[in-house]
PDB file of N, CA, C and O in Angstrom, chain B, residues numbered from 101:
ATOM      1  N   UNK B 101     134.354 131.298-217.041  1.00  0.00           N
ATOM      2  CA  UNK B 101     134.635 130.184-216.007  1.00  0.00           C
ATOM      3  C   UNK B 101     135.793 129.339-216.608  1.00  0.00           C
ATOM      4  O   UNK B 101     135.728 128.588-217.581  1.00  0.00           O
ATOM      5  N   UNK B 102     136.766 129.592-215.896  1.00  0.00           N
ATOM      6  CA  UNK B 102     138.028 129.037-216.440  1.00  0.00           C
ATOM      7  C   UNK B 102     138.421 127.563-215.924  1.00  0.00           C
ATOM      8  O   UNK B 102     139.322 126.900-216.438  1.00  0.00           O
ATOM      9  N   UNK B 103     137.638 127.142-214.854  1.00  0.00           N
ATOM     10  CA  UNK B 103     137.780 125.816-214.338  1.00  0.00           C
ATOM     11  C   UNK B 103     137.431 124.781-215.150  1.00  0.00           C
ATOM     12  O   UNK B 103     136.248 124.620-215.452  1.00  0.00           O
ATOM     13  N   UNK B 104     138.533 123.846-215.661  1.00  0.00           N
ATOM     14  CA  UNK B 104     138.078 122.946-216.656  1.00  0.00           C
ATOM     15  C   UNK B 104     137.439 121.939-216.125  1.00  0.00           C
ATOM     16  O   UNK B 104     136.778 121.242-216.895  1.00  0.00           O
ATOM     17  N   UNK B 105     137.467 121.599-214.683  1.00  0.00           N
ATOM     18  CA  UNK B 105     137.038 120.277-214.049  1.00  0.00           C
ATOM     19  C   UNK B 105     135.495 120.787-213.384  1.00  0.00           C
ATOM     20  O   UNK B 105     134.947 120.029-212.584  1.00  0.00           O
ATOM     21  N   UNK B 106     135.068 121.637-213.626  1.00  0.00           N
ATOM     22  CA  UNK B 106     133.586 122.247-213.333  1.00  0.00           C
ATOM     23  C   UNK B 106     132.884 122.630-214.266  1.00  0.00           C
ATOM     24  O   UNK B 106     133.182 123.564-215.011  1.00  0.00           O
ATOM     25  N   UNK B 107     131.675 121.822-214.347  1.00  0.00           N
ATOM     26  CA  UNK B 107     130.740 122.039-215.589  1.00  0.00           C
ATOM     27  C   UNK B 107     129.346 122.132-214.868  1.00  0.00           C
ATOM     28  O   UNK B 107     129.159 121.838-213.688  1.00  0.00           O
ATOM     29  N   UNK B 108     128.304 122.629-215.837  1.00  0.00           N
ATOM     30  CA  UNK B 108     127.120 122.588-214.983  1.00  0.00           C
ATOM     31  C   UNK B 108     126.055 122.248-215.979  1.00  0.00           C
ATOM     32  O   UNK B 108     126.053 122.812-217.074  1.00  0.00           O
ATOM     33  N   UNK B 109     125.191 121.399-215.677  1.00  0.00           N
ATOM     34  CA  UNK B 109     124.353 120.513-216.175  1.00  0.00           C
ATOM     35  C   UNK B 109     122.966 120.764-215.774  1.00  0.00           C
ATOM     36  O   UNK B 109     122.720 120.929-214.580  1.00  0.00           O
ATOM     37  N   UNK B 110     121.917 120.814-216.764  1.00  0.00           N
ATOM     38  CA  UNK B 110     120.393 120.850-216.537  1.00  0.00           C
ATOM     39  C   UNK B 110     119.949 119.715-215.827  1.00  0.00           C
ATOM     40  O   UNK B 110     120.355 118.601-216.157  1.00  0.00           O
ATOM     41  N   UNK B 111     119.314 119.840-215.071  1.00  0.00           N
ATOM     42  CA  UNK B 111     118.587 118.921-214.271  1.00  0.00           C
ATOM     43  C   UNK B 111     118.255 117.345-214.840  1.00  0.00           C
ATOM     44  O   UNK B 111     118.424 116.264-214.276  1.00  0.00           O
ATOM     45  N   UNK B 112     117.753 117.644-216.093  1.00  0.00           N
ATOM     46  CA  UNK B 112     117.411 116.253-217.087  1.00  0.00           C
ATOM     47  C   UNK B 112     118.535 115.821-217.954  1.00  0.00           C
ATOM     48  O   UNK B 112     118.345 114.988-218.840  1.00  0.00           O
ATOM     49  N   UNK B 113     119.949 116.465-217.691  1.00  0.00           N
ATOM     50  CA  UNK B 113     121.114 116.241-218.574  1.00  0.00           C
ATOM     51  C   UNK B 113     121.583 114.836-218.220  1.00  0.00           C
ATOM     52  O   UNK B 113     121.689 114.466-217.051  1.00  0.00           O
ATOM     53  N   UNK B 114     121.862 114.054-219.283  1.00  0.00           N
ATOM     54  CA  UNK B 114     122.341 112.429-218.797  1.00  0.00           C
ATOM     55  C   UNK B 114     123.538 112.610-218.015  1.00  0.00           C
ATOM     56  O   UNK B 114     123.866 111.626-217.353  1.00  0.00           O
ATOM     57  N   UNK B 115     124.244 113.601-217.936  1.00  0.00           N
ATOM     58  CA  UNK B 115     125.470 113.479-217.042  1.00  0.00           C
ATOM     59  C   UNK B 115     125.444 113.828-215.905  1.00  0.00           C
ATOM     60  O   UNK B 115     126.494 113.858-215.263  1.00  0.00           O
ATOM     61  N   UNK B 116     124.255 114.184-215.345  1.00  0.00           N
ATOM     62  CA  UNK B 116     123.570 114.158-213.726  1.00  0.00           C
ATOM     63  C   UNK B 116     123.544 112.824-213.478  1.00  0.00           C
ATOM     64  O   UNK B 116     123.358 112.694-212.268  1.00  0.00           O
ATOM     65  N   UNK B 117     123.644 111.671-214.056  1.00  0.00           N
ATOM     66  CA  UNK B 117     123.722 110.259-213.674  1.00  0.00           C
ATOM     67  C   UNK B 117     125.218 110.010-213.291  1.00  0.00           C
ATOM     68  O   UNK B 117     125.485 109.013-212.621  1.00  0.00           O
ATOM     69  N   UNK B 118     126.107 110.781-213.644  1.00  0.00           N
ATOM     70  CA  UNK B 118     127.675 110.444-213.246  1.00  0.00           C
ATOM     71  C   UNK B 118     128.155 111.063-211.887  1.00  0.00           C
ATOM     72  O   UNK B 118     129.352 111.209-211.637  1.00  0.00           O
ATOM     73  N   UNK B 119     127.004 111.470-210.899  1.00  0.00           N
ATOM     74  CA  UNK B 119     127.418 112.071-209.733  1.00  0.00           C
ATOM     75  C   UNK B 119     127.290 113.606-209.772  1.00  0.00           C
ATOM     76  O   UNK B 119     127.494 114.304-208.779  1.00  0.00           O
ATOM     77  N   UNK B 120     126.952 114.072-210.938  1.00  0.00           N
ATOM     78  CA  UNK B 120     126.810 115.640-210.565  1.00  0.00           C
ATOM     79  C   UNK B 120     125.530 116.011-209.818  1.00  0.00           C
ATOM     80  O   UNK B 120     124.550 115.266-209.821  1.00  0.00           O
ATOM     81  N   UNK B 121     125.560 117.064-209.245  1.00  0.00           N
ATOM     82  CA  UNK B 121     124.680 117.592-208.259  1.00  0.00           C
ATOM     83  C   UNK B 121     123.662 118.267-209.125  1.00  0.00           C
ATOM     84  O   UNK B 121     124.157 119.151-209.825  1.00  0.00           O
ATOM     85  N   UNK B 122     122.226 118.070-209.284  1.00  0.00           N
ATOM     86  CA  UNK B 122     121.439 119.127-209.582  1.00  0.00           C
ATOM     87  C   UNK B 122     121.456 120.550-209.088  1.00  0.00           C
ATOM     88  O   UNK B 122     121.715 120.817-207.915  1.00  0.00           O
ATOM     89  N   UNK B 123     121.195 121.400-209.936  1.00  0.00           N
ATOM     90  CA  UNK B 123     121.298 123.034-209.571  1.00  0.00           C
ATOM     91  C   UNK B 123     120.118 123.355-209.256  1.00  0.00           C
ATOM     92  O   UNK B 123     119.138 122.803-209.757  1.00  0.00           O
ATOM     93  N   UNK B 124     120.036 124.445-208.240  1.00  0.00           N
ATOM     94  CA  UNK B 124     118.669 124.876-207.780  1.00  0.00           C
ATOM     95  C   UNK B 124     118.772 126.319-208.715  1.00  0.00           C
ATOM     96  O   UNK B 124     117.893 126.746-209.464  1.00  0.00           O
ATOM     97  N   UNK B 125     119.799 126.791-208.505  1.00  0.00           N
ATOM     98  CA  UNK B 125     120.251 128.169-209.241  1.00  0.00           C
ATOM     99  C   UNK B 125     121.612 128.088-209.712  1.00  0.00           C
ATOM    100  O   UNK B 125     122.454 127.362-209.183  1.00  0.00           O
ATOM    101  N   UNK B 126     121.871 128.976-210.899  1.00  0.00           N
ATOM    102  CA  UNK B 126     123.200 129.079-211.301  1.00  0.00           C
ATOM    103  C   UNK B 126     124.231 129.615-210.599  1.00  0.00           C
ATOM    104  O   UNK B 126     123.897 130.668-210.056  1.00  0.00           O
ATOM    105  N   UNK B 127     125.376 129.289-210.398  1.00  0.00           N
ATOM    106  CA  UNK B 127     126.413 130.075-209.877  1.00  0.00           C
ATOM    107  C   UNK B 127     126.799 131.690-210.349  1.00  0.00           C
ATOM    108  O   UNK B 127     126.815 132.034-211.531  1.00  0.00           O
ATOM    109  N   UNK B 128     127.007 132.314-209.571  1.00  0.00           N
ATOM    110  CA  UNK B 128     127.457 133.871-209.967  1.00  0.00           C
ATOM    111  C   UNK B 128     128.275 133.733-211.185  1.00  0.00           C
ATOM    112  O   UNK B 128     128.099 134.565-212.075  1.00  0.00           O
ATOM    113  N   UNK B 129     129.101 132.847-211.337  1.00  0.00           N
ATOM    114  CA  UNK B 129     130.041 132.797-212.359  1.00  0.00           C
ATOM    115  C   UNK B 129     129.354 132.726-213.919  1.00  0.00           C
ATOM    116  O   UNK B 129     129.871 133.242-214.910  1.00  0.00           O
ATOM    117  N   UNK B 130     128.378 132.150-213.913  1.00  0.00           N
ATOM    118  CA  UNK B 130     127.674 132.221-214.945  1.00  0.00           C
ATOM    119  C   UNK B 130     127.016 133.302-215.333  1.00  0.00           C
ATOM    120  O   UNK B 130     126.026 133.593-214.661  1.00  0.00           O
ATOM    121  N   UNK B 131     127.358 134.139-216.445  1.00  0.00           N
ATOM    122  CA  UNK B 131     126.832 135.467-216.701  1.00  0.00           C
ATOM    123  C   UNK B 131     126.371 135.547-218.294  1.00  0.00           C
ATOM    124  O   UNK B 131     125.720 136.486-218.752  1.00  0.00           O
ATOM    125  N   UNK B 132     126.859 134.306-219.119  1.00  0.00           N
ATOM    126  CA  UNK B 132     125.978 134.242-220.383  1.00  0.00           C
ATOM    127  C   UNK B 132     125.791 132.766-220.555  1.00  0.00           C
ATOM    128  O   UNK B 132     126.041 131.933-219.684  1.00  0.00           O
ATOM    129  N   UNK B 133     125.271 132.483-221.906  1.00  0.00           N
ATOM    130  CA  UNK B 133     125.060 130.889-222.188  1.00  0.00           C
ATOM    131  C   UNK B 133     126.433 130.598-222.662  1.00  0.00           C
ATOM    132  O   UNK B 133     126.570 129.376-222.720  1.00  0.00           O
ATOM    133  N   UNK B 134     127.458 131.200-223.009  1.00  0.00           N
ATOM    134  CA  UNK B 134     128.601 130.699-223.298  1.00  0.00           C
ATOM    135  C   UNK B 134     129.395 129.983-222.283  1.00  0.00           C
ATOM    136  O   UNK B 134     130.276 129.151-222.501  1.00  0.00           O
ATOM    137  N   UNK B 135     128.918 130.464-221.008  1.00  0.00           N
ATOM    138  CA  UNK B 135     129.367 129.784-219.891  1.00  0.00           C
ATOM    139  C   UNK B 135     128.994 128.288-219.455  1.00  0.00           C
ATOM    140  O   UNK B 135     129.576 127.618-218.602  1.00  0.00           O
ATOM    141  N   UNK B 136     127.885 127.914-220.237  1.00  0.00           N
ATOM    142  CA  UNK B 136     127.516 126.641-220.095  1.00  0.00           C
ATOM    143  C   UNK B 136     127.709 125.943-221.192  1.00  0.00           C
ATOM    144  O   UNK B 136     127.071 126.025-222.241  1.00  0.00           O
ATOM    145  N   UNK B 137     128.821 125.082-220.876  1.00  0.00           N
ATOM    146  CA  UNK B 137     129.386 124.506-222.059  1.00  0.00           C
ATOM    147  C   UNK B 137     128.581 123.128-222.572  1.00  0.00           C
ATOM    148  O   UNK B 137     128.615 122.674-223.715  1.00  0.00           O
ATOM    149  N   UNK B 138     127.895 122.617-221.499  1.00  0.00           N
ATOM    150  CA  UNK B 138     127.239 121.380-222.047  1.00  0.00           C
ATOM    151  C   UNK B 138     125.865 121.513-222.928  1.00  0.00           C
ATOM    152  O   UNK B 138     125.000 122.387-222.860  1.00  0.00           O
ATOM    153  N   UNK B 139     125.944 120.340-223.796  1.00  0.00           N
ATOM    154  CA  UNK B 139     124.724 120.784-225.022  1.00  0.00           C
ATOM    155  C   UNK B 139     123.364 120.551-224.164  1.00  0.00           C
ATOM    156  O   UNK B 139     122.256 120.608-224.697  1.00  0.00           O
ATOM    157  N   UNK B 140     123.540 120.309-222.915  1.00  0.00           N
ATOM    158  CA  UNK B 140     121.865 120.277-222.398  1.00  0.00           C
ATOM    159  C   UNK B 140     121.310 121.659-222.409  1.00  0.00           C
ATOM    160  O   UNK B 140     120.091 121.823-222.444  1.00  0.00           O
ATOM    161  N   UNK B 141     122.033 122.532-222.386  1.00  0.00           N
ATOM    162  CA  UNK B 141     121.525 123.985-222.387  1.00  0.00           C
ATOM    163  C   UNK B 141     120.925 124.461-223.726  1.00  0.00           C
ATOM    164  O   UNK B 141     120.297 125.516-223.812  1.00  0.00           O
ATOM    165  N   UNK B 142     121.174 123.539-224.882  1.00  0.00           N
ATOM    166  CA  UNK B 142     121.075 124.163-226.194  1.00  0.00           C
ATOM    167  C   UNK B 142     119.362 124.496-226.105  1.00  0.00           C
ATOM    168  O   UNK B 142     118.989 125.431-226.814  1.00  0.00           O
ATOM    169  N   UNK B 143     118.647 124.014-225.542  1.00  0.00           N
ATOM    170  CA  UNK B 143     117.099 124.290-225.721  1.00  0.00           C
ATOM    171  C   UNK B 143     116.920 125.835-225.115  1.00  0.00           C
ATOM    172  O   UNK B 143     115.936 126.478-225.481  1.00  0.00           O
ATOM    173  N   UNK B 144     117.728 126.334-224.328  1.00  0.00           N
ATOM    174  CA  UNK B 144     117.365 127.711-223.999  1.00  0.00           C
ATOM    175  C   UNK B 144     117.930 128.892-224.910  1.00  0.00           C
ATOM    176  O   UNK B 144     119.005 128.715-225.482  1.00  0.00           O
ATOM    177  N   UNK B 145     117.410 129.793-225.023  1.00  0.00           N
ATOM    178  CA  UNK B 145     118.101 131.012-225.678  1.00  0.00           C
ATOM    179  C   UNK B 145     118.565 131.951-225.018  1.00  0.00           C
ATOM    180  O   UNK B 145     119.100 132.894-225.602  1.00  0.00           O
ATOM    181  N   UNK B 146     118.466 131.907-223.644  1.00  0.00           N
ATOM    182  CA  UNK B 146     118.850 133.059-222.667  1.00  0.00           C
ATOM    183  C   UNK B 146     119.013 132.664-221.365  1.00  0.00           C
ATOM    184  O   UNK B 146     118.166 131.874-220.947  1.00  0.00           O
ATOM    185  N   UNK B 147     119.913 133.020-220.589  1.00  0.00           N
ATOM    186  CA  UNK B 147     119.995 132.792-219.042  1.00  0.00           C
ATOM    187  C   UNK B 147     118.766 132.926-218.550  1.00  0.00           C
ATOM    188  O   UNK B 147     118.393 131.953-217.894  1.00  0.00           O
ATOM    189  N   UNK B 148     117.857 133.988-218.667  1.00  0.00           N
ATOM    190  CA  UNK B 148     116.688 134.513-218.106  1.00  0.00           C
ATOM    191  C   UNK B 148     115.599 133.368-218.355  1.00  0.00           C
ATOM    192  O   UNK B 148     114.555 133.378-217.703  1.00  0.00           O
ATOM    193  N   UNK B 149     115.841 132.457-219.238  1.00  0.00           N
ATOM    194  CA  UNK B 149     115.018 131.197-219.534  1.00  0.00           C
ATOM    195  C   UNK B 149     115.161 130.117-218.522  1.00  0.00           C
ATOM    196  O   UNK B 149     114.224 129.344-218.328  1.00  0.00           O
ATOM    197  N   UNK B 150     116.097 130.035-217.973  1.00  0.00           N
ATOM    198  CA  UNK B 150     116.640 129.136-216.919  1.00  0.00           C
ATOM    199  C   UNK B 150     116.091 129.151-215.620  1.00  0.00           C
ATOM    200  O   UNK B 150     116.543 128.406-214.750  1.00  0.00           O
TER     201      UNK B 150
END
């Protein structure tokens, strides 16, 4: 995911309060945990857990 102004956050992430929309599904562009840059994803070991 190359777009720097696009980031994905867990529904419980504090950054959701800044106008981010909660996600029901990850976008197709997310293929690994490396694509999820925010620390809110650290509790997950793999994409299949999300």
